[in-house]
C-alpha positions in Angstrom: 125.0 380.6 -32.0 125.6 377.0 -31.6 122.2 374.7 -32.6 121.8 371.6 -30.6 119.8 368.8 -31.6 117.2 367.5 -28.4 116.0 363.7 -29.8 112.3 364.2 -29.0 109.4 365.8 -30.2 107.5 367.0 -27.1 107.8 367.6 -23.0 111.4 368.6 -23.2 111.2 372.4 -22.0 113.7 372.0 -19.2 116.4 370.8 -22.0 115.4 373.6 -24.1 115.4 376.0 -21.3 119.2 374.7 -19.8 120.6 375.3 -23.5 118.6 378.8 -23.9 119.9 379.7 -20.4 123.3 378.8 -21.3 123.5 381.1 -24.8 122.6 377.9 -27.4 119.7 377.1 -29.3 117.7 374.2 -29.7 115.9 371.8 -32.1 113.2 369.3 -30.3 113.0 366.6 -33.0 113.4 362.9 -34.0 114.4 363.7 -38.0 117.6 362.5 -39.2 117.6 365.5 -41.6 117.9 368.0 -38.9 121.2 366.8 -38.0 123.3 369.1 -41.4 121.9 372.2 -39.2 122.7 371.1 -35.8 126.4 371.3 -33.8 125.5 368.4 -31.8 122.9 365.5 -30.2 121.5 365.8 -27.0 119.7 362.6 -25.7 117.1 363.5 -23.0 115.8 361.5 -20.0 112.6 359.5 -20.6 111.1 355.9 -19.9 113.4 353.0 -20.3 114.9 351.4 -23.2 113.5 348.1 -24.4 115.7 345.7 -23.0 115.4 343.2 -26.1 118.0 345.7 -27.5 120.4 344.6 -24.6 119.1 340.6 -25.5 117.3 340.3 -22.0 113.8 339.8 -21.1 112.0 342.4 -19.3 112.3 341.8 -15.6 111.5 345.9 -14.3 111.7 347.8 -17.0 109.1 350.5 -17.6 107.6 352.8 -19.8 108.5 351.1 -22.6 108.6 353.0 -26.1 110.3 350.6 -29.0 109.5 353.1 -32.1 111.1 356.1 -29.6 114.3 353.7 -29.0 114.7 352.8 -32.9 114.7 356.6 -33.8 117.1 357.8 -31.1 119.8 355.2 -31.8 119.3 356.1 -35.8 120.1 359.7 -34.1 122.9 358.3 -32.1 124.3 356.7 -35.0 123.8 359.3 -37.7 125.6 361.8 -35.1 128.4 359.7 -34.5 129.2 358.9 -38.0 129.7 362.8 -38.7 131.7 362.7 -35.2 129.9 365.1 -34.0 129.4 365.8 -30.2 126.7 363.4 -28.2 125.6 364.2 -24.6 123.3 361.8 -22.8 121.3 362.5 -19.8 119.6 360.0 -17.7 118.2 357.7 -20.3 120.3 359.2 -22.8 123.1 358.1 -20.9 122.0 354.4 -20.7 121.1 354.6 -24.5 124.5 355.4 -25.3 125.7 352.2 -23.4 123.0 349.8 -25.0 124.2 351.2 -28.4 128.3 350.6 -27.9 127.0 346.6 -27.1 126.2 347.1 -22.7 123.8 345.8 -21.0 121.6 347.3 -17.7 120.5 346.5 -14.8 116.7 346.9 -15.3 115.9 347.3 -11.4 118.9 348.5 -9.2 119.6 346.9 -6.1 119.7 350.3 -4.5 117.3 351.5 -6.5 115.4 353.6 -3.7 118.6 355.4 -3.4 118.1 356.6 -7.1 114.7 357.2 -8.2 112.6 360.3 -7.2 110.4 360.5 -4.4 106.7 361.9 -4.5 107.9 363.8 -7.3 111.6 365.2 -6.1 115.2 364.2 -7.5 117.1 362.5 -4.9 120.7 363.7 -3.9 123.5 361.6 -3.6 127.2 361.6 -3.3 129.8 360.6 -6.2 133.3 360.3 -7.1 135.0 361.2 -10.4 137.7 359.3 -11.9 140.7 361.0 -11.8 141.2 363.2 -14.9 138.2 362.5 -16.0 135.8 365.3 -17.9 133.9 365.8 -14.4 137.1 366.1 -12.0 138.1 368.9 -14.5 134.4 370.4 -13.7 133.1 369.6 -10.3 136.5 367.6 -8.3 136.8 364.6 -7.3 133.9 364.4 -5.0 130.4 365.9 -5.5 126.8 365.7 -5.1 124.4 365.8 -7.9 120.6 364.5 -8.0 119.2 361.5 -9.6 116.0 360.2 -10.5 116.3 357.0 -12.4 115.2 352.7 -10.8 118.2 351.6 -13.4 121.6 351.4 -14.5 124.6 350.1 -16.6 125.4 346.5 -15.7 128.1 346.0 -18.8 130.1 348.7 -19.9 129.6 349.2 -23.8 132.7 348.9 -26.3 135.5 351.4 -26.0 133.3 353.6 -23.2 134.9 354.7 -20.1 133.3 354.9 -16.8 133.7 358.7 -15.4 131.9 358.9 -12.1 130.5 356.4 -9.8 128.1 357.1 -7.4 128.1 356.3 -3.1 126.3 352.3 -3.8 129.3 351.6 -7.2 126.4 352.7 -9.9 128.0 354.0 -13.0 127.3 358.0 -13.2 129.1 359.0 -15.8 130.7 357.9 -19.4 132.6 359.1 -21.9 133.4 357.2 -25.6 137.9 356.5 -25.6 137.4 357.9 -29.7 134.2 359.9 -30.2 133.2 363.2 -28.7 129.9 361.0 -26.7 129.3 361.7 -23.3 126.6 360.5 -20.7 125.4 361.5 -17.1 123.3 359.3 -15.1 121.9 363.1 -13.5 120.0 365.2 -14.5 122.2 369.0 -14.7 119.3 370.7 -16.4 117.2 370.4 -13.3 119.8 371.1 -10.9 120.4 375.0 -12.3 119.0 378.6 -13.2 115.6 378.4 -11.6 116.3 375.1 -10.0 119.5 375.7 -8.8 120.0 373.6 -5.4 122.3 374.5 -2.5 122.6 370.9 -1.9 124.2 369.7 -5.5 126.5 371.0 -8.3 125.3 373.8 -10.8 124.6 372.0 -13.1 124.8 374.6 -16.0 128.6 374.5 -15.5 128.4 370.7 -17.5 126.5 372.5 -20.2 128.6 375.4 -20.8 131.7 373.1 -21.2 130.2 370.8 -23.4 128.9 373.6 -25.3 132.4 375.0 -25.2 133.6 371.5 -26.3 131.3 371.6 -29.1 132.0 374.9 -30.6 136.1 374.7 -30.2 135.2 370.9 -32.2 133.3 373.4 -35.0 136.1 375.9 -35.6 139.0 373.2 -36.0 137.2 371.3 -38.8 
C-alpha cells in the first residue's frame, strides 16, 4: 500500500479520508525525515502564501504563516530533488507556482466567483487543455467546486496550464519535467460522503494520481 506524506500537522482529516478511501495510507507531517518512507507528497489547502516569496507587498493576502510556507517549500524541494510525485491542492497548487518562480494575484477581480459563501464551496465550469491529464479523466469541459480568492498570475518556470475556469483563472498546472501537478479546486470535498451531483467525482483524480505514483515506483 502506498504511503503519501500530507504536508501539514493537524486539521487535514478530509485529505486523510480521501487517500484512505482510494486505498492509500498517509503521514501527516512537515518533517523532511518522513520523505524516505513515502511515495509522494500532497500539498494541501490552507491560508495564503506570504507574498514576499514572490516579491510583492501584502495587498490582499490572508491567514499568512511564513513558518508553514518555509516548511512546505522545503518538502516540495526535497520531493522534487528525489523525483517523487507531488500533488498540490488549492494553496498547494499556488505554492508549486511560487516555488518555480511564478506569482499570484492576491485578490482576484472575480474572487466572488471562486470563494466559499457561508461556508459552502461554489461551483463553476472549466475547460481543460487538449491532451492534459484532466482531459483524460474528465473530458474537455467539466464542473468543479471552488474555495479560493487568489490565483496564478505569472506561471512559474516550466509549468504548463492544464485547466482554466470559465473566467480565465488557471485551475490546474503540471510541470514539463518533474512529476508535479496542481489543481486549484478541492477533489477531497467532492467524493465519498461529500459527493456532489453538480460536480465531477474527485476520487477519479486521486485514483489516477495514486496509479501514477505506483507506476513510477515500479519503474525505479
